[in-house]
Backbone as CSV, one residue per row, in Angstrom:
resi,resn,N_x,N_y,N_z,CA_x,CA_y,CA_z,C_x,C_y,C_z
1,MET,0.984,-1.014,-0.175,-0.150,0.009,-0.350,0.754,1.097,0.130
2,SER,0.681,2.350,-0.745,1.222,3.491,-1.051,0.942,4.496,0.013
3,GLY,0.316,5.551,-0.651,0.209,6.768,0.346,-1.291,6.672,0.624
4,SER,-1.484,7.630,1.302,-2.999,7.698,2.193,-3.754,8.129,1.031
5,GLY,-3.223,8.920,-0.077,-4.304,9.285,-1.152,-4.740,8.042,-1.960
6,GLU,-3.870,6.953,-2.151,-4.183,5.713,-2.917,-5.148,5.094,-1.990
7,ARG,-4.823,4.719,-0.676,-5.880,3.995,0.016,-7.309,5.160,0.033
8,ASP,-7.161,6.398,0.381,-8.713,7.049,0.379,-9.316,6.832,-0.559
9,SER,-8.935,6.788,-1.950,-9.494,6.141,-3.167,-10.199,4.836,-3.173
10,LEU,-9.736,3.979,-2.299,-10.345,2.298,-2.416,-11.634,2.338,-2.024
11,SER,-12.372,1.508,-2.777,-13.486,1.181,-2.360,-13.563,0.253,-1.114
12,PHE,-14.662,0.227,-0.250,-14.582,-0.742,0.676,-14.384,-2.103,0.350
13,GLU,-14.791,-2.636,-0.544,-14.470,-3.887,-0.843,-12.912,-4.125,-1.310
14,ALA,-12.384,-3.310,-2.153,-11.009,-3.157,-2.366,-10.153,-3.261,-1.277
15,ALA,-10.583,-2.355,-0.031,-9.861,-2.360,0.937,-9.697,-3.373,1.903
16,LEU,-11.048,-3.933,1.964,-11.191,-5.463,2.736,-10.432,-6.480,2.065
17,SER,-10.593,-6.553,0.910,-9.375,-7.337,-0.043,-8.018,-7.621,0.442
18,GLN,-7.420,-6.246,0.139,-6.240,-5.893,0.411,-5.752,-6.354,2.005
19,LEU,-6.682,-6.026,2.795,-6.433,-6.016,4.584,-6.698,-7.848,4.769
20,GLU,-7.420,-8.446,3.955,-7.269,-10.029,4.193,-6.234,-10.514,3.498
21,ALA,-5.708,-10.009,2.189,-4.541,-10.524,1.773,-3.458,-10.427,2.881
22,ILE,-3.247,-9.384,3.493,-2.212,-8.860,4.782,-2.283,-9.872,5.836
23,VAL,-3.791,-10.185,6.255,-3.694,-11.180,7.335,-3.206,-12.274,7.001
24,ARG,-3.492,-13.107,5.330,-3.141,-14.350,5.033,-1.761,-14.175,5.160
25,LYS,-1.135,-13.284,4.442,0.464,-13.369,4.573,0.974,-13.058,6.211
26,LEU,0.387,-12.491,6.943,1.052,-12.645,8.361,0.909,-13.716,8.874
27,GLU,-0.277,-14.609,8.796,-0.633,-15.883,9.167,0.312,-16.845,8.860
28,THR,1.019,-16.804,7.654,2.022,-17.890,7.270,3.106,-17.989,7.956
29,GLY,3.533,-17.038,8.520,4.743,-16.594,9.436,5.998,-16.607,8.447
30,GLU,5.762,-16.343,7.113,7.090,-15.978,6.311,7.680,-14.910,6.100
31,ALA,6.833,-13.561,6.464,7.576,-12.376,6.417,8.629,-12.224,7.540
32,SER,9.491,-11.614,7.019,10.205,-10.926,8.101,9.925,-10.030,9.083
33,LEU,10.648,-10.050,10.061,9.860,-9.085,11.102,9.581,-7.848,10.399
34,GLU,10.731,-7.236,9.809,10.450,-5.951,9.343,9.283,-5.865,8.342
35,GLU,9.235,-6.776,7.542,7.891,-6.678,6.681,6.509,-6.916,7.527
36,SER,6.606,-7.888,8.435,5.512,-8.201,9.193,5.281,-6.884,9.850
37,ILE,6.012,-5.943,10.473,5.822,-4.409,10.950,5.019,-3.962,10.094
38,ARG,5.583,-3.798,8.711,4.937,-2.776,7.627,3.843,-3.491,7.247
39,LEU,3.430,-4.580,6.923,2.191,-5.081,7.047,1.049,-4.918,8.025
40,TYR,1.605,-5.116,9.303,0.770,-4.862,10.428,0.214,-3.447,10.189
41,GLU,1.218,-2.370,9.928,0.998,-1.022,9.978,-0.161,-0.820,8.737
42,ASP,0.242,-1.421,7.780,-0.844,-1.016,6.597,-2.307,-1.707,6.928
43,GLY,-2.132,-2.757,7.390,-3.482,-3.413,8.448,-4.100,-2.788,8.647
44,VAL,-3.650,-1.766,9.905,-4.351,-1.143,10.654,-5.160,0.054,10.052
45,LYS,-4.212,0.615,9.215,-4.655,1.643,7.838,-5.765,1.161,7.337
46,LEU,-5.877,0.011,6.748,-7.084,-0.762,5.954,-8.372,-0.688,7.014
47,GLN,-7.734,-1.184,8.072,-8.894,-1.552,8.895,-9.854,-0.282,9.459
48,ARG,-8.834,0.889,9.374,-9.598,2.406,9.869,-10.230,3.010,8.578
49,HIS,-9.854,2.575,7.256,-10.480,2.985,6.358,-11.769,2.034,5.966
50,CYS,-11.567,1.127,6.371,-12.935,0.171,6.247,-14.239,0.602,7.106
51,GLU,-13.651,0.924,8.331,-14.507,1.371,9.214,-14.946,2.931,9.074
52,GLU,-14.398,3.720,8.552,-14.854,5.058,7.942,-15.647,4.660,6.592
53,LYS,-15.712,4.289,5.936,-16.407,3.887,4.952,-17.575,3.122,5.411
54,LEU,-17.699,2.131,6.327,-19.114,1.713,6.721,-19.870,2.936,7.587
55,GLY,-19.064,3.620,8.400,-19.605,4.707,8.953,-20.360,5.469,8.176
56,GLN,-19.821,5.706,6.912,-20.369,6.629,5.947,-21.528,6.177,5.348
57,ALA,-21.396,4.737,5.009,-22.628,3.957,4.517,-23.823,4.082,5.798
58,GLU,-23.113,3.902,6.916,-24.600,4.087,7.958,-25.024,5.347,8.180
59,ALA,-24.251,6.677,7.871,-25.030,7.761,7.906,-25.808,8.093,6.819
60,ARG,-25.500,7.812,5.406,-26.478,7.361,4.444,-27.434,6.637,4.476
61,ILE,-27.410,5.613,5.453,-28.666,4.842,5.510,-29.761,5.669,6.639
62,GLU,-28.953,6.147,7.480,-29.875,7.002,8.182,-30.268,8.189,7.611
63,GLN,-30.073,8.834,6.804,-30.306,9.802,5.995,-31.319,9.552,5.144
64,ILE,-31.381,8.171,4.598,-32.415,7.913,3.882,-33.869,7.298,4.814
65,ARG,-33.442,7.091,6.003,-34.642,6.330,6.878,-35.218,7.697,7.700
66,GLY,-34.479,8.534,7.626,-35.086,9.856,8.332,-34.718,9.557,9.962
67,ALA,-34.533,10.881,10.254,-34.617,10.660,11.827,-35.791,10.131,12.437
68,GLU,-35.994,9.897,13.914,-36.873,9.576,14.405,-38.428,9.729,13.615
69,THR,-38.746,10.460,13.142,-39.889,10.633,12.448,-40.109,9.411,11.523
70,GLY,-39.350,8.740,10.783,-39.515,7.983,10.299,-39.828,8.462,8.333
71,THR,-39.598,9.923,8.404,-39.759,10.606,7.407,-38.297,10.801,6.629
72,PRO,-38.162,10.311,5.239,-37.034,10.541,4.786,-36.470,11.856,4.822
73,VAL,-34.958,12.158,5.166,-34.398,13.482,5.204,-33.675,13.544,3.860
74,LEU,-34.030,14.262,3.060,-33.654,14.556,1.502,-32.825,15.442,1.415
75,ALA,-31.543,15.525,2.050,-30.522,16.275,2.309,-29.194,15.813,1.450
76,PRO,-28.552,16.862,0.762,-26.883,16.220,-0.063,-26.095,15.514,1.059
77,PHE,-25.899,14.618,0.614,-24.631,13.620,1.473,-23.425,14.158,1.165
78,GLN,-22.324,14.280,2.298,-21.137,14.651,1.941,-20.382,13.375,2.100
79,ASN,-19.627,13.382,1.364,-18.921,12.154,1.105,-17.745,12.321,1.717
C-alpha cells in the first residue's frame, strides 16, 4: 500500500480484500520481522479505512430512513 491518497480512493471491497491478503500473509509467518511490522501497519490503516467507509454508509442509510420521525431526510450527502 502506498500513500494515504491511494488508500482514500479505495472502495470498501478493495480495502477489505487487501486487508484479507495482509492477514493471510501474516498468518503464514513467512514475512521477516520488518515486513511483518510494515504489513501490520498497513493493515491497521486499511481497517480504519474500512470502518470509515462503513460509518459513511451508515450515515447515508440514516439519512434515507430519516430521523426518529421515519420521514426520509432528503439532504445532500457529504462524502
